[in-house]
N, C-alpha and C positions, 0 to 999 in steps of 0.2 A: 532254568533255577538262575539265582542273581547271584552276579559274580563274584567272589572273594577278594576284596580288597586287602593286600598288605600295606601299611601305612608306617612313620614313623608316629608315638603316642605322644599325647599331651593331658593336662589336666582332664579335659571331657574324656577320657579313657579309663579313668580314677575306681569308675562301678564295675570295671571287670574285677579289678584286682583281687576279690577272695573267688571267682569263679578261677580263676590264673592259679594262685597258691592250692585249691581244692585237685585242678585237674593235675598241677605238679606230682602233689602228693600220691594220688591214683596213679600216676602211673610210676611212679618210684614203687608202690608199693605191687603192681603186678610183675613188675623187670624181677624186683626182689635186688635191687642196686642198689648203693648210694648216691643220697642227693645233699648237695649244701642248703639249709633250709633257709629262707628267707621270711619277712615279715610282709604286713600289709606295708606299716611304714614305707620301707626299703623300697617296695615295688611301684609305690604311688610315687616317689622322691624320683627313681629311674624316669618315671611318665614328664613328673613335670623338668627335667630336665633334658630332656630330648635325647637321651639315652636307654629309650627303652623303642620296640618296633610289635605291632598288633594284627593280626588280621582277624578281621569280621566279612561276615556274610551279612547284609544288615544289619543287625543289631545281635546278630549271633555272636557271642565269641569261638573264633578259630584256632587262632594260636598268636603266640609269644615268644620274645627275646629280650635280653638287654645286655647294656653293654658296662664295662667297669676299664677304669685307666688304675695303673699301678708304676712304683718309677719313676715320680715325677711324668707321668703320662710317658714312659718308654717304652710302657708293655700295654697292651688291651687286649680284653678278652669280649670274648659276645657269649654269652650265655643261659641257662633257663632254658634252652629253645625246646616247646612243648605244643603239640597240636593235638585239638580235642580229638578224642577219638571218633566221633561223628562227622570228620575232614579229615580222617588220614584216609592215606592212598589217593593223593589227590595232586599233590605233589605242593601241599601247602609249607609242608618244613623247609621244602626249596627257596621258597619265594621268602621265607621270612628271613632265614639264611641268609641269600644273596640281599637282602635290603640291609643289615643289620653290619653286615662284610662292608658295604658299602659307606656305609656310614660314619664306621670305625674308619675307616680307609680316608674318608673326608674330611672326617675333623680334626685327626691325628695322621698325616698324609706320611709321616717319619717313624710312627711309632712300630713296632713287631707284635701283632695280634696270633695268640695264644689258645688253644684250645686245650681243656681235661675233660676226657668224657671217658664212656666207658661204652657207646652206643655205636653199634658198625653204618648205618645210615649218616649216621653225623660226621666219620670218619672218614666216609666217602665223597660227603659233601666238601668235608675241607680240603682231601685233594685234590678234587675240583677247580677247589680256587688256589690251588698253590702252596697250601700246607703240606708240612714236611712232619712225621715222627721226628721226636727229639727226646733227648733225657730231662729228667726234674732240673736236672744242673742249667740248663738252658734254658729255663723260664727265670721270670723277675725274683730276684729273693728281698720281696717288699713284703713285711711280714704281716703285713693287715690282711695282703691274699691270702695267706697260707691255713691265717686264721677262721676265714671262710671253710676250710675244709672241716673243720673241727666239731660241724655238728651232720656230718655225715656218718653213718653208720660203718664207713671201711675204715676210719682216722686211723682208729689203730694200726692198720696195715702201716699208715704212712709213718709213723712213730717209730715201728718196730725195725722198717729198714733206713730208719738216718732222714727220711723224706726225698729218699734217692727214687723210691719208684712208687704202687699204689696200685689199686684194682684200674685204674683208670689212665687211659693213651696218651699222652702230651705229644702236643701238633702246633707246629710253629711255621707262620706267616711272616717272611721279612717283604719290607714293600715291594711294591710293583706299582705299573703304570694303571694295569687292567683291572677295571671297575663293572662285576656286572647287573646291576641293576642304577638306574637313576633319580636321587636323591628332588623332590621338588624342588624351585626355584624359592618358593616361601619358607620350606623347610630350611635352605639356608640361611635366608635373612636370620631366622628366627631362633640361627644358633648362634650366630652374631650376635645377634643383640646379648643373648646369655652369654656368650664368652667376651663380650667387649669389655678392654679396661675401665674405660668411661661408665661407673655405674651410677644411679640416679643419687640427689645428695644424703648424706648420713648427719646431717644436723650441721647447723655453722656454730660458729664462735657465739653470734649474740643470742643464743639459746638454744630450747629445745624447736624441735619439728614435729609437725603431724606425722602419722605411721606411715602412710599414703605418699610423702616427701622422701623416705628412705627407704621405700617399698620396691621390690622392680616392679613398674606398670605392668609388665606382661602376663606377671601372675599376683597382682595384689587384692584383685576381687576372690578368688579362690583361698590367696592365708589369711584376707579378712575373716570370713566362715570358720576359716579353723580357728586364727586367733579368739573369734567370740565362743568358738563349743570351750574350747579351753580353758576360758575364764569363768566359764558357768561350771566348770567340772574342776576347782582342782585338785591338787591331791593335800594329803594332811600335810607334806612335809611343805608345801609352796603356800599354804593358808596360813601356818606358823608363821613365815621369813614373811610374807605379805605382811603381818600384822606391825613388824619389826620399819618395814621399807617405807609401806607406805604413808603421807603426809610429811615427807620428808622427817622423820625424826633421825635419819641416820645422817643429814645435815647436805642432802642430795634428793632430787626426785626423781624418781625410782617410775617406771611404767611397767605391767602385767603384761604379758603375751605383745610383745610389740615387732612390728614387721621393723626387719630390717635387712635389706638387697629380699635374697631369695627366703631366708628362713625367719623364724619366729623366736625371739628369743624371751625364755620366762618372765624374768625381770630385766632393765635397760634403766638404765643414766645416759641420754644420748650429751647432754653439755659436758660429760666428762666421757665419753665414749665408753662406759662402763658397762659389761655383761653378767648377770651372773643366770646361771642353769642349775637347776637341779634334777638330780637323773636318778629315776628310780633301777629295777633289778634289769630291765628288758637293754639297758644303758650295757649289760655287758656283754650281750651279745655281739658276736665276731662283726654282723654286719653294722648292728647298729654303732659300733666301736669307732668303723671305718666313717661311716656318715657325721659321727661325733667333731672325727678328727678334720675333715673338709671341713665341714662349717665354722670351728676353732683356726684353722689356718686362713679360710678369707675372710673373719671379722677382725682378727689381727694383722693381716695383711691392707686392710681400712682403717687401722688404729685404732679397734677398740681392746681393750683389757679384759681376757675371762674368766670368768672366776667359776670354777665347778665344784658342787658339794652333791654328795648322795642324799637320798634321804633318809639315812641311817643317823648323817651327820647331823642333819637339821634338827631331828628329833630329838636325840641323844647325848649331841654334843652342842645345843644352841649356843650356849656361850662364846666358843670358838670360832662358830660359824659366826657369830655377828659382829666379833671381832676382828675377822678377818676380813671383812666386808668394813667395816670404819677405818682399818687401818689403811687400805687401798682406795678410800675416797680422799684421807686425808692427804696418802702420797700424790693421788690427781693431780687435785687441790693443789699442793702447792707446786707441781708444774704449771699451773694457767698463769 
């Protein structure tokens, strides 16, 4: 029988995301327990950012888990641990847990790692790694984390207790030097590049640059495919807004689905470092709100101004949207 490999996921593993989501949903039904729902885009992003671990036997999916940081990276969670039914009882969960734990300790050595789980097997693995049971008050107070619990069927318990306890058990690991698995050198190098403060150029004073010059070169090929697909399948709100932004009608040159760093901006004006995003209802999901906050934070830290509008604002209050963009353009131009 072919050996099961447990590796840090990357963009090449995105083809397994639908299978992972279905496996998680099926397991939740069988156990009858709550589960924080995640989207296809959310897990795909984790893979691209080297924040996920996948287990494979050849091309067959065997298991998965991902990592998230909270409270300015003072806390870390290793979440969503799932093993496909065909591979249960083979020690796969332990290998995945060891790898995610090691990955988290390697990337954020001073962060506290915590877990919320209702599974006895996960509790046992956590205990073996040095986790201790704690109260919910010992966990992060980052509201973005707790919003993730809103998709769980047991969230009413969390609300009724004032977030003091729920069905899940809280467990916390304080950093030590013990690491139960080895992260390959090539993954360490990939992580260093992902977290390096010296990002690819973001456009100079002389004018706009091509998107491959503003994109992270590690992800550019895949991002370019996504951007092309997004341009072919604009939402109604994006189409309406593009009619005003194209051909420099507002006094600035905009591009659609332009790659900046690790992200694809709906509309961007590189000379002014202005990004305009149009959000559909799925952006209101807790996990998407977290992703949007991280995206905006990174863009702003690199000198970009970010404007966000909902589909409804663009379609129902177009004048307000356009005037807001115009005012921002004039303000940025005046500063140059």
